[in-house]
PDB file of N, CA, C and O in Angstrom:
ATOM      1  N   MET A   1     -13.579  42.239 -19.030  1.00  0.00           N
ATOM      2  CA  MET A   1     -13.395  41.898 -17.632  1.00  0.00           C
ATOM      3  C   MET A   1     -14.011  40.519 -17.338  1.00  0.00           C
ATOM      4  O   MET A   1     -13.444  39.722 -16.591  1.00  0.00           O
ATOM      5  N   GLU A   2     -15.179  40.255 -17.938  1.00  0.00           N
ATOM      6  CA  GLU A   2     -15.841  38.972 -17.719  1.00  0.00           C
ATOM      7  C   GLU A   2     -14.979  37.819 -18.236  1.00  0.00           C
ATOM      8  O   GLU A   2     -14.870  36.789 -17.571  1.00  0.00           O
ATOM      9  N   LYS A   3     -14.370  37.976 -19.408  1.00  0.00           N
ATOM     10  CA  LYS A   3     -13.513  36.944 -19.969  1.00  0.00           C
ATOM     11  C   LYS A   3     -12.302  36.697 -19.062  1.00  0.00           C
ATOM     12  O   LYS A   3     -11.880  35.557 -18.866  1.00  0.00           O
ATOM     13  N   ASN A   4     -11.770  37.754 -18.529  1.00  0.00           N
ATOM     14  CA  ASN A   4     -10.612  37.644 -17.638  1.00  0.00           C
ATOM     15  C   ASN A   4     -10.990  36.884 -16.362  1.00  0.00           C
ATOM     16  O   ASN A   4     -10.236  36.022 -15.912  1.00  0.00           O
ATOM     17  N   ILE A   5     -12.118  37.190 -15.796  1.00  0.00           N
ATOM     18  CA  ILE A   5     -12.581  36.501 -14.582  1.00  0.00           C
ATOM     19  C   ILE A   5     -12.859  35.038 -14.880  1.00  0.00           C
ATOM     20  O   ILE A   5     -12.486  34.170 -14.091  1.00  0.00           O
ATOM     21  N   ASN A   6     -13.505  34.744 -15.998  1.00  0.00           N
ATOM     22  CA  ASN A   6     -13.785  33.360 -16.378  1.00  0.00           C
ATOM     23  C   ASN A   6     -12.499  32.573 -16.599  1.00  0.00           C
ATOM     24  O   ASN A   6     -12.398  31.418 -16.186  1.00  0.00           O
ATOM     25  N   ARG A   7     -11.518  33.192 -17.248  1.00  0.00           N
ATOM     26  CA  ARG A   7     -10.243  32.532 -17.500  1.00  0.00           C
ATOM     27  C   ARG A   7      -9.536  32.219 -16.175  1.00  0.00           C
ATOM     28  O   ARG A   7      -9.019  31.117 -15.992  1.00  0.00           O
ATOM     29  N   GLN A   8      -9.514  33.175 -15.264  1.00  0.00           N
ATOM     30  CA  GLN A   8      -8.875  32.961 -13.970  1.00  0.00           C
ATOM     31  C   GLN A   8      -9.616  31.900 -13.153  1.00  0.00           C
ATOM     32  O   GLN A   8      -8.998  31.085 -12.467  1.00  0.00           O
ATOM     33  N   PHE A   9     -10.931  31.922 -13.234  1.00  0.00           N
ATOM     34  CA  PHE A   9     -11.722  30.922 -12.521  1.00  0.00           C
ATOM     35  C   PHE A   9     -11.459  29.526 -13.089  1.00  0.00           C
ATOM     36  O   PHE A   9     -11.346  28.559 -12.336  1.00  0.00           O
ATOM     37  N   ASP A  10     -11.363  29.423 -14.413  1.00  0.00           N
ATOM     38  CA  ASP A  10     -11.032  28.144 -15.054  1.00  0.00           C
ATOM     39  C   ASP A  10      -9.659  27.654 -14.624  1.00  0.00           C
ATOM     40  O   ASP A  10      -9.484  26.466 -14.351  1.00  0.00           O
ATOM     41  N   GLN A  11      -8.685  28.549 -14.562  1.00  0.00           N
ATOM     42  CA  GLN A  11      -7.340  28.175 -14.121  1.00  0.00           C
ATOM     43  C   GLN A  11      -7.357  27.688 -12.677  1.00  0.00           C
ATOM     44  O   GLN A  11      -6.696  26.708 -12.335  1.00  0.00           O
ATOM     45  N   PHE A  12      -8.115  28.377 -11.840  1.00  0.00           N
ATOM     46  CA  PHE A  12      -8.223  27.964 -10.442  1.00  0.00           C
ATOM     47  C   PHE A  12      -8.820  26.562 -10.334  1.00  0.00           C
ATOM     48  O   PHE A  12      -8.281  25.704  -9.635  1.00  0.00           O
ATOM     49  N   LEU A  13      -9.931  26.337 -11.027  1.00  0.00           N
ATOM     50  CA  LEU A  13     -10.582  25.029 -10.956  1.00  0.00           C
ATOM     51  C   LEU A  13      -9.678  23.931 -11.509  1.00  0.00           C
ATOM     52  O   LEU A  13      -9.601  22.842 -10.940  1.00  0.00           O
ATOM     53  N   ASN A  14      -9.009  24.209 -12.594  1.00  0.00           N
ATOM     54  CA  ASN A  14      -8.106  23.232 -13.178  1.00  0.00           C
ATOM     55  C   ASN A  14      -6.990  22.875 -12.190  1.00  0.00           C
ATOM     56  O   ASN A  14      -6.720  21.696 -11.963  1.00  0.00           O
ATOM     57  N   SER A  15      -6.350  23.872 -11.612  1.00  0.00           N
ATOM     58  CA  SER A  15      -5.279  23.636 -10.628  1.00  0.00           C
ATOM     59  C   SER A  15      -5.804  22.908  -9.401  1.00  0.00           C
ATOM     60  O   SER A  15      -5.156  21.994  -8.892  1.00  0.00           O
ATOM     61  N   PHE A  16      -6.970  23.309  -8.930  1.00  0.00           N
ATOM     62  CA  PHE A  16      -7.552  22.693  -7.744  1.00  0.00           C
ATOM     63  C   PHE A  16      -7.804  21.204  -7.972  1.00  0.00           C
ATOM     64  O   PHE A  16      -7.442  20.380  -7.132  1.00  0.00           O
ATOM     65  N   PHE A  17      -8.419  20.855  -9.095  1.00  0.00           N
ATOM     66  CA  PHE A  17      -8.745  19.453  -9.350  1.00  0.00           C
ATOM     67  C   PHE A  17      -7.501  18.609  -9.611  1.00  0.00           C
ATOM     68  O   PHE A  17      -7.465  17.434  -9.244  1.00  0.00           O
ATOM     69  N   ILE A  18      -6.495  19.186 -10.233  1.00  0.00           N
ATOM     70  CA  ILE A  18      -5.245  18.452 -10.435  1.00  0.00           C
ATOM     71  C   ILE A  18      -4.582  18.164  -9.096  1.00  0.00           C
ATOM     72  O   ILE A  18      -4.144  17.040  -8.851  1.00  0.00           O
ATOM     73  N   GLN A  19      -4.505  19.163  -8.232  1.00  0.00           N
ATOM     74  CA  GLN A  19      -3.889  18.977  -6.915  1.00  0.00           C
ATOM     75  C   GLN A  19      -4.709  18.016  -6.054  1.00  0.00           C
ATOM     76  O   GLN A  19      -4.144  17.187  -5.340  1.00  0.00           O
ATOM     77  N   TYR A  20      -6.015  18.120  -6.115  1.00  0.00           N
ATOM     78  CA  TYR A  20      -6.881  17.227  -5.343  1.00  0.00           C
ATOM     79  C   TYR A  20      -6.711  15.789  -5.804  1.00  0.00           C
ATOM     80  O   TYR A  20      -6.665  14.874  -4.982  1.00  0.00           O
ATOM     81  N   THR A  21      -6.618  15.582  -7.108  1.00  0.00           N
ATOM     82  CA  THR A  21      -6.424  14.236  -7.645  1.00  0.00           C
ATOM     83  C   THR A  21      -5.094  13.657  -7.195  1.00  0.00           C
ATOM     84  O   THR A  21      -5.026  12.484  -6.829  1.00  0.00           O
ATOM     85  N   LYS A  22      -4.041  14.454  -7.216  1.00  0.00           N
ATOM     86  CA  LYS A  22      -2.729  13.994  -6.742  1.00  0.00           C
ATOM     87  C   LYS A  22      -2.790  13.624  -5.263  1.00  0.00           C
ATOM     88  O   LYS A  22      -2.238  12.604  -4.851  1.00  0.00           O
ATOM     89  N   TYR A  23      -3.461  14.454  -4.469  1.00  0.00           N
ATOM     90  CA  TYR A  23      -3.597  14.192  -3.035  1.00  0.00           C
ATOM     91  C   TYR A  23      -4.337  12.875  -2.797  1.00  0.00           C
ATOM     92  O   TYR A  23      -3.900  12.056  -1.988  1.00  0.00           O
ATOM     93  N   LYS A  24      -5.449  12.671  -3.492  1.00  0.00           N
ATOM     94  CA  LYS A  24      -6.234  11.441  -3.310  1.00  0.00           C
ATOM     95  C   LYS A  24      -5.445  10.217  -3.755  1.00  0.00           C
ATOM     96  O   LYS A  24      -5.521   9.170  -3.112  1.00  0.00           O
ATOM     97  N   ASP A  25      -4.685  10.330  -4.847  1.00  0.00           N
ATOM     98  CA  ASP A  25      -3.862   9.210  -5.308  1.00  0.00           C
ATOM     99  C   ASP A  25      -2.804   8.844  -4.276  1.00  0.00           C
ATOM    100  O   ASP A  25      -2.577   7.663  -4.012  1.00  0.00           O
ATOM    101  N   GLU A  26      -2.156   9.845  -3.692  1.00  0.00           N
ATOM    102  CA  GLU A  26      -1.149   9.596  -2.654  1.00  0.00           C
ATOM    103  C   GLU A  26      -1.790   8.964  -1.421  1.00  0.00           C
ATOM    104  O   GLU A  26      -1.218   8.054  -0.821  1.00  0.00           O
ATOM    105  N   LEU A  27      -2.957   9.435  -1.047  1.00  0.00           N
ATOM    106  CA  LEU A  27      -3.666   8.885   0.105  1.00  0.00           C
ATOM    107  C   LEU A  27      -4.046   7.429  -0.147  1.00  0.00           C
ATOM    108  O   LEU A  27      -3.864   6.584   0.730  1.00  0.00           O
ATOM    109  N   LEU A  28      -4.560   7.132  -1.311  1.00  0.00           N
ATOM    110  CA  LEU A  28      -4.927   5.753  -1.648  1.00  0.00           C
ATOM    111  C   LEU A  28      -3.695   4.851  -1.688  1.00  0.00           C
ATOM    112  O   LEU A  28      -3.761   3.701  -1.255  1.00  0.00           O
ATOM    113  N   ASP A  29      -2.586   5.350  -2.196  1.00  0.00           N
ATOM    114  CA  ASP A  29      -1.354   4.563  -2.249  1.00  0.00           C
ATOM    115  C   ASP A  29      -0.854   4.258  -0.835  1.00  0.00           C
ATOM    116  O   ASP A  29      -0.417   3.141  -0.558  1.00  0.00           O
ATOM    117  N   THR A  30      -0.918   5.232   0.041  1.00  0.00           N
ATOM    118  CA  THR A  30      -0.509   5.030   1.433  1.00  0.00           C
ATOM    119  C   THR A  30      -1.389   3.994   2.108  1.00  0.00           C
ATOM    120  O   THR A  30      -0.885   3.127   2.821  1.00  0.00           O
ATOM    121  N   GLN A  31      -2.692   4.070   1.896  1.00  0.00           N
ATOM    122  CA  GLN A  31      -3.612   3.111   2.491  1.00  0.00           C
ATOM    123  C   GLN A  31      -3.419   1.716   1.911  1.00  0.00           C
ATOM    124  O   GLN A  31      -3.555   0.726   2.630  1.00  0.00           O
ATOM    125  N   ARG A  32      -3.103   1.620   0.616  1.00  0.00           N
ATOM    126  CA  ARG A  32      -2.848   0.327  -0.013  1.00  0.00           C
ATOM    127  C   ARG A  32      -1.606  -0.326   0.593  1.00  0.00           C
ATOM    128  O   ARG A  32      -1.598  -1.530   0.846  1.00  0.00           O
ATOM    129  N   LYS A  33      -0.560   0.465   0.824  1.00  0.00           N
ATOM    130  CA  LYS A  33       0.659  -0.073   1.422  1.00  0.00           C
ATOM    131  C   LYS A  33       0.403  -0.548   2.852  1.00  0.00           C
ATOM    132  O   LYS A  33       0.921  -1.587   3.262  1.00  0.00           O
ATOM    133  N   LEU A  34      -0.388   0.202   3.605  1.00  0.00           N
ATOM    134  CA  LEU A  34      -0.736  -0.203   4.962  1.00  0.00           C
ATOM    135  C   LEU A  34      -1.528  -1.501   4.940  1.00  0.00           C
ATOM    136  O   LEU A  34      -1.272  -2.397   5.745  1.00  0.00           O
ATOM    137  N   LEU A  35      -2.467  -1.606   4.045  1.00  0.00           N
ATOM    138  CA  LEU A  35      -3.281  -2.815   3.923  1.00  0.00           C
ATOM    139  C   LEU A  35      -2.426  -4.016   3.533  1.00  0.00           C
ATOM    140  O   LEU A  35      -2.654  -5.124   4.019  1.00  0.00           O
ATOM    141  N   GLU A  36      -1.443  -3.803   2.655  1.00  0.00           N
ATOM    142  CA  GLU A  36      -0.543  -4.891   2.271  1.00  0.00           C
ATOM    143  C   GLU A  36       0.194  -5.435   3.491  1.00  0.00           C
ATOM    144  O   GLU A  36       0.311  -6.649   3.657  1.00  0.00           O
ATOM    145  N   ASN A  37       0.689  -4.545   4.339  1.00  0.00           N
ATOM    146  CA  ASN A  37       1.403  -4.984   5.535  1.00  0.00           C
ATOM    147  C   ASN A  37       0.489  -5.718   6.500  1.00  0.00           C
ATOM    148  O   ASN A  37       0.908  -6.680   7.145  1.00  0.00           O
ATOM    149  N   LEU A  38      -0.745  -5.276   6.604  1.00  0.00           N
ATOM    150  CA  LEU A  38      -1.676  -5.922   7.520  1.00  0.00           C
ATOM    151  C   LEU A  38      -2.201  -7.240   6.967  1.00  0.00           C
ATOM    152  O   LEU A  38      -2.611  -8.108   7.737  1.00  0.00           O
ATOM    153  N   SER A  39      -2.196  -7.408   5.649  1.00  0.00           N
ATOM    154  CA  SER A  39      -2.751  -8.615   5.058  1.00  0.00           C
ATOM    155  C   SER A  39      -1.765  -9.775   5.053  1.00  0.00           C
ATOM    156  O   SER A  39      -2.142 -10.899   4.721  1.00  0.00           O
ATOM    157  N   VAL A  40      -0.515  -9.526   5.413  1.00  0.00           N
ATOM    158  CA  VAL A  40       0.504 -10.577   5.448  1.00  0.00           C
ATOM    159  C   VAL A  40       1.231 -10.509   6.797  1.00  0.00           C
ATOM    160  O   VAL A  40       2.407 -10.148   6.848  1.00  0.00           O
ATOM    161  N   PRO A  41       0.537 -10.855   7.884  1.00  0.00           N
ATOM    162  CA  PRO A  41       1.202 -10.785   9.183  1.00  0.00           C
ATOM    163  C   PRO A  41       2.102 -12.005   9.405  1.00  0.00           C
ATOM    164  O   PRO A  41       1.679 -13.144   9.204  1.00  0.00           O
ATOM    165  N   ILE A  42       3.326 -11.759   9.812  1.00  0.00           N
ATOM    166  CA  ILE A  42       4.245 -12.834  10.173  1.00  0.00           C
ATOM    167  C   ILE A  42       4.424 -12.746  11.687  1.00  0.00           C
ATOM    168  O   ILE A  42       4.964 -11.772  12.209  1.00  0.00           O
ATOM    169  N   ILE A  43       3.958 -13.789  12.378  1.00  0.00           N
ATOM    170  CA  ILE A  43       3.917 -13.777  13.841  1.00  0.00           C
ATOM    171  C   ILE A  43       5.001 -14.702  14.382  1.00  0.00           C
ATOM    172  O   ILE A  43       4.943 -15.913  14.169  1.00  0.00           O
ATOM    173  N   PRO A  44       5.990 -14.146  15.078  1.00  0.00           N
ATOM    174  CA  PRO A  44       7.033 -15.006  15.653  1.00  0.00           C
ATOM    175  C   PRO A  44       6.505 -15.751  16.879  1.00  0.00           C
ATOM    176  O   PRO A  44       5.833 -15.164  17.727  1.00  0.00           O
ATOM    177  N   ILE A  45       6.815 -17.056  16.967  1.00  0.00           N
ATOM    178  CA  ILE A  45       6.443 -17.824  18.162  1.00  0.00           C
ATOM    179  C   ILE A  45       7.692 -18.285  18.918  1.00  0.00           C
ATOM    180  O   ILE A  45       7.599 -18.737  20.059  1.00  0.00           O
ATOM    181  N   SER A  46       8.841 -18.172  18.289  1.00  0.00           N
ATOM    182  CA  SER A  46      10.137 -18.376  18.937  1.00  0.00           C
ATOM    183  C   SER A  46      11.156 -17.626  18.077  1.00  0.00           C
ATOM    184  O   SER A  46      10.800 -17.130  17.008  1.00  0.00           O
ATOM    185  N   PRO A  47      12.404 -17.533  18.512  1.00  0.00           N
ATOM    186  CA  PRO A  47      13.371 -16.762  17.718  1.00  0.00           C
ATOM    187  C   PRO A  47      13.558 -17.255  16.281  1.00  0.00           C
ATOM    188  O   PRO A  47      13.886 -16.460  15.400  1.00  0.00           O
ATOM    189  N   ASP A  48      13.357 -18.544  16.032  1.00  0.00           N
ATOM    190  CA  ASP A  48      13.584 -19.053  14.682  1.00  0.00           C
ATOM    191  C   ASP A  48      12.342 -19.692  14.042  1.00  0.00           C
ATOM    192  O   ASP A  48      12.435 -20.268  12.958  1.00  0.00           O
ATOM    193  N   ILE A  49      11.190 -19.595  14.701  1.00  0.00           N
ATOM    194  CA  ILE A  49       9.943 -20.151  14.168  1.00  0.00           C
ATOM    195  C   ILE A  49       8.881 -19.052  14.145  1.00  0.00           C
ATOM    196  O   ILE A  49       8.685 -18.336  15.127  1.00  0.00           O
ATOM    197  N   SER A  50       8.203 -18.934  13.008  1.00  0.00           N
ATOM    198  CA  SER A  50       7.118 -17.958  12.866  1.00  0.00           C
ATOM    199  C   SER A  50       5.959 -18.613  12.138  1.00  0.00           C
ATOM    200  O   SER A  50       6.114 -19.637  11.474  1.00  0.00           O
ATOM    201  N   ILE A  51       4.793 -17.996  12.281  1.00  0.00           N
ATOM    202  CA  ILE A  51       3.618 -18.467  11.549  1.00  0.00           C
ATOM    203  C   ILE A  51       3.085 -17.315  10.700  1.00  0.00           C
ATOM    204  O   ILE A  51       3.261 -16.140  11.022  1.00  0.00           O
ATOM    205  N   ILE A  52       2.442 -17.687   9.626  1.00  0.00           N
ATOM    206  CA  ILE A  52       1.817 -16.692   8.753  1.00  0.00           C
ATOM    207  C   ILE A  52       0.390 -17.156   8.457  1.00  0.00           C
ATOM    208  O   ILE A  52       0.183 -18.045   7.632  1.00  0.00           O
ATOM    209  N   PRO A  53      -0.587 -16.556   9.127  1.00  0.00           N
ATOM    210  CA  PRO A  53      -1.979 -16.938   8.868  1.00  0.00           C
ATOM    211  C   PRO A  53      -2.457 -16.302   7.561  1.00  0.00           C
ATOM    212  O   PRO A  53      -2.423 -15.082   7.406  1.00  0.00           O
ATOM    213  N   LEU A  54      -2.896 -17.130   6.641  1.00  0.00           N
ATOM    214  CA  LEU A  54      -3.402 -16.638   5.360  1.00  0.00           C
ATOM    215  C   LEU A  54      -4.903 -16.882   5.304  1.00  0.00           C
ATOM    216  O   LEU A  54      -5.364 -18.023   5.299  1.00  0.00           O
ATOM    217  N   ILE A  55      -5.646 -15.800   5.264  1.00  0.00           N
ATOM    218  CA  ILE A  55      -7.100 -15.868   5.254  1.00  0.00           C
ATOM    219  C   ILE A  55      -7.595 -15.108   4.033  1.00  0.00           C
ATOM    220  O   ILE A  55      -7.082 -14.038   3.707  1.00  0.00           O
ATOM    221  N   GLY A  56      -8.574 -15.655   3.375  1.00  0.00           N
ATOM    222  CA  GLY A  56      -9.181 -14.973   2.239  1.00  0.00           C
ATOM    223  C   GLY A  56      -8.583 -15.403   0.920  1.00  0.00           C
ATOM    224  O   GLY A  56      -7.700 -16.259   0.862  1.00  0.00           O
ATOM    225  N   ALA A  57      -9.083 -14.793  -0.134  1.00  0.00           N
ATOM    226  CA  ALA A  57      -8.642 -15.126  -1.486  1.00  0.00           C
ATOM    227  C   ALA A  57      -7.231 -14.609  -1.726  1.00  0.00           C
ATOM    228  O   ALA A  57      -6.851 -13.534  -1.261  1.00  0.00           O
ATOM    229  N   ILE A  58      -6.468 -15.404  -2.464  1.00  0.00           N
ATOM    230  CA  ILE A  58      -5.101 -15.010  -2.792  1.00  0.00           C
ATOM    231  C   ILE A  58      -5.007 -14.922  -4.314  1.00  0.00           C
ATOM    232  O   ILE A  58      -4.916 -15.935  -5.007  1.00  0.00           O
ATOM    233  N   ASP A  59      -5.029 -13.695  -4.810  1.00  0.00           N
ATOM    234  CA  ASP A  59      -4.854 -13.485  -6.247  1.00  0.00           C
ATOM    235  C   ASP A  59      -3.370 -13.317  -6.544  1.00  0.00           C
ATOM    236  O   ASP A  59      -2.545 -13.378  -5.633  1.00  0.00           O
ATOM    237  N   SER A  60      -3.028 -13.109  -7.800  1.00  0.00           N
ATOM    238  CA  SER A  60      -1.611 -13.037  -8.166  1.00  0.00           C
ATOM    239  C   SER A  60      -0.919 -11.840  -7.517  1.00  0.00           C
ATOM    240  O   SER A  60       0.248 -11.941  -7.138  1.00  0.00           O
ATOM    241  N   TYR A  61      -1.617 -10.707  -7.381  1.00  0.00           N
ATOM    242  CA  TYR A  61      -1.019  -9.529  -6.733  1.00  0.00           C
ATOM    243  C   TYR A  61      -0.713  -9.818  -5.266  1.00  0.00           C
ATOM    244  O   TYR A  61       0.376  -9.505  -4.785  1.00  0.00           O
ATOM    245  N   ARG A  62      -1.668 -10.412  -4.559  1.00  0.00           N
ATOM    246  CA  ARG A  62      -1.448 -10.727  -3.145  1.00  0.00           C
ATOM    247  C   ARG A  62      -0.383 -11.811  -2.995  1.00  0.00           C
ATOM    248  O   ARG A  62       0.397 -11.771  -2.043  1.00  0.00           O
ATOM    249  N   ALA A  63      -0.333 -12.780  -3.916  1.00  0.00           N
ATOM    250  CA  ALA A  63       0.691 -13.822  -3.861  1.00  0.00           C
ATOM    251  C   ALA A  63       2.087 -13.217  -3.999  1.00  0.00           C
ATOM    252  O   ALA A  63       3.014 -13.627  -3.300  1.00  0.00           O
ATOM    253  N   ASN A  64       2.239 -12.249  -4.892  1.00  0.00           N
ATOM    254  CA  ASN A  64       3.532 -11.569  -5.033  1.00  0.00           C
ATOM    255  C   ASN A  64       3.891 -10.777  -3.782  1.00  0.00           C
ATOM    256  O   ASN A  64       5.047 -10.768  -3.361  1.00  0.00           O
ATOM    257  N   THR A  65       2.901 -10.112  -3.189  1.00  0.00           N
ATOM    258  CA  THR A  65       3.128  -9.360  -1.955  1.00  0.00           C
ATOM    259  C   THR A  65       3.550 -10.299  -0.834  1.00  0.00           C
ATOM    260  O   THR A  65       4.485 -10.001  -0.092  1.00  0.00           O
ATOM    261  N   ILE A  66       2.866 -11.430  -0.707  1.00  0.00           N
ATOM    262  CA  ILE A  66       3.199 -12.418   0.328  1.00  0.00           C
ATOM    263  C   ILE A  66       4.620 -12.925   0.113  1.00  0.00           C
ATOM    264  O   ILE A  66       5.404 -13.003   1.059  1.00  0.00           O
ATOM    265  N   GLU A  67       4.947 -13.264  -1.112  1.00  0.00           N
ATOM    266  CA  GLU A  67       6.280 -13.781  -1.416  1.00  0.00           C
ATOM    267  C   GLU A  67       7.363 -12.758  -1.071  1.00  0.00           C
ATOM    268  O   GLU A  67       8.364 -13.097  -0.439  1.00  0.00           O
ATOM    269  N   ASP A  68       7.160 -11.510  -1.487  1.00  0.00           N
ATOM    270  CA  ASP A  68       8.150 -10.473  -1.204  1.00  0.00           C
ATOM    271  C   ASP A  68       8.336 -10.257   0.286  1.00  0.00           C
ATOM    272  O   ASP A  68       9.464 -10.144   0.767  1.00  0.00           O
ATOM    273  N   LYS A  69       7.224 -10.199   1.023  1.00  0.00           N
ATOM    274  CA  LYS A  69       7.318  -9.947   2.461  1.00  0.00           C
ATOM    275  C   LYS A  69       7.953 -11.133   3.180  1.00  0.00           C
ATOM    276  O   LYS A  69       8.753 -10.941   4.096  1.00  0.00           O
ATOM    277  N   ILE A  70       7.608 -12.349   2.781  1.00  0.00           N
ATOM    278  CA  ILE A  70       8.181 -13.535   3.431  1.00  0.00           C
ATOM    279  C   ILE A  70       9.689 -13.581   3.215  1.00  0.00           C
ATOM    280  O   ILE A  70      10.446 -13.814   4.157  1.00  0.00           O
ATOM    281  N   ILE A  71      10.122 -13.361   1.992  1.00  0.00           N
ATOM    282  CA  ILE A  71      11.559 -13.407   1.702  1.00  0.00           C
ATOM    283  C   ILE A  71      12.303 -12.337   2.489  1.00  0.00           C
ATOM    284  O   ILE A  71      13.368 -12.601   3.047  1.00  0.00           O
ATOM    285  N   THR A  72      11.752 -11.148   2.533  1.00  0.00           N
ATOM    286  CA  THR A  72      12.383 -10.056   3.285  1.00  0.00           C
ATOM    287  C   THR A  72      12.442 -10.377   4.769  1.00  0.00           C
ATOM    288  O   THR A  72      13.479 -10.194   5.406  1.00  0.00           O
ATOM    289  N   GLU A  73      11.331 -10.857   5.322  1.00  0.00           N
ATOM    290  CA  GLU A  73      11.259 -11.130   6.758  1.00  0.00           C
ATOM    291  C   GLU A  73      12.147 -12.305   7.154  1.00  0.00           C
ATOM    292  O   GLU A  73      12.740 -12.291   8.233  1.00  0.00           O
ATOM    293  N   ILE A  74      12.248 -13.313   6.306  1.00  0.00           N
ATOM    294  CA  ILE A  74      13.135 -14.443   6.602  1.00  0.00           C
ATOM    295  C   ILE A  74      14.576 -13.953   6.694  1.00  0.00           C
ATOM    296  O   ILE A  74      15.315 -14.357   7.592  1.00  0.00           O
ATOM    297  N   GLY A  75      14.972 -13.093   5.777  1.00  0.00           N
ATOM    298  CA  GLY A  75      16.327 -12.543   5.801  1.00  0.00           C
ATOM    299  C   GLY A  75      16.564 -11.657   7.004  1.00  0.00           C
ATOM    300  O   GLY A  75      17.622 -11.740   7.627  1.00  0.00           O
ATOM    301  N   ASN A  76      15.603 -10.808   7.348  1.00  0.00           N
ATOM    302  CA  ASN A  76      15.778  -9.878   8.463  1.00  0.00           C
ATOM    303  C   ASN A  76      15.739 -10.567   9.823  1.00  0.00           C
ATOM    304  O   ASN A  76      16.516 -10.218  10.712  1.00  0.00           O
ATOM    305  N   SER A  77      14.848 -11.537   9.998  1.00  0.00           N
ATOM    306  CA  SER A  77      14.652 -12.167  11.305  1.00  0.00           C
ATOM    307  C   SER A  77      15.329 -13.507  11.446  1.00  0.00           C
ATOM    308  O   SER A  77      15.270 -14.118  12.513  1.00  0.00           O
ATOM    309  N   HIS A  78      15.977 -13.985  10.384  1.00  0.00           N
ATOM    310  CA  HIS A  78      16.661 -15.277  10.401  1.00  0.00           C
ATOM    311  C   HIS A  78      15.705 -16.409  10.801  1.00  0.00           C
ATOM    312  O   HIS A  78      16.035 -17.249  11.639  1.00  0.00           O
ATOM    313  N   ILE A  79      14.532 -16.415  10.193  1.00  0.00           N
ATOM    314  CA  ILE A  79      13.534 -17.437  10.457  1.00  0.00           C
ATOM    315  C   ILE A  79      13.989 -18.758   9.838  1.00  0.00           C
ATOM    316  O   ILE A  79      14.381 -18.804   8.672  1.00  0.00           O
ATOM    317  N   GLN A  80      13.935 -19.829  10.629  1.00  0.00           N
ATOM    318  CA  GLN A  80      14.298 -21.155  10.136  1.00  0.00           C
ATOM    319  C   GLN A  80      13.071 -21.945   9.683  1.00  0.00           C
ATOM    320  O   GLN A  80      13.140 -22.726   8.734  1.00  0.00           O
ATOM    321  N   THR A  81      11.941 -21.731  10.376  1.00  0.00           N
ATOM    322  CA  THR A  81      10.717 -22.467  10.058  1.00  0.00           C
ATOM    323  C   THR A  81       9.564 -21.471   9.973  1.00  0.00           C
ATOM    324  O   THR A  81       9.366 -20.641  10.861  1.00  0.00           O
ATOM    325  N   LEU A  82       8.814 -21.577   8.888  1.00  0.00           N
ATOM    326  CA  LEU A  82       7.642 -20.727   8.699  1.00  0.00           C
ATOM    327  C   LEU A  82       6.444 -21.622   8.469  1.00  0.00           C
ATOM    328  O   LEU A  82       6.414 -22.403   7.517  1.00  0.00           O
ATOM    329  N   ILE A  83       5.463 -21.510   9.334  1.00  0.00           N
ATOM    330  CA  ILE A  83       4.262 -22.359   9.257  1.00  0.00           C
ATOM    331  C   ILE A  83       3.135 -21.543   8.680  1.00  0.00           C
ATOM    332  O   ILE A  83       2.024 -22.049   8.522  1.00  0.00           O
TER     333      ILE A  83
END
């Protein structure tokens, strides 16, 4: 009976930690995506002119994020000038 209880308890802990890890990974991914959007604000000042304030260090990951967001936003908003 003791072996059976220990085995079931081990299965429970294993399942619990796997599910908890998946939950935390999804939460961190969601927060990372939110932070990416907030770190590259494109502010329209007229229908065809926008500004993008860049503050802080720009590593290669952030540079790629900035590039992707700028290209997407230019296409969606028909921006002619980006400062």
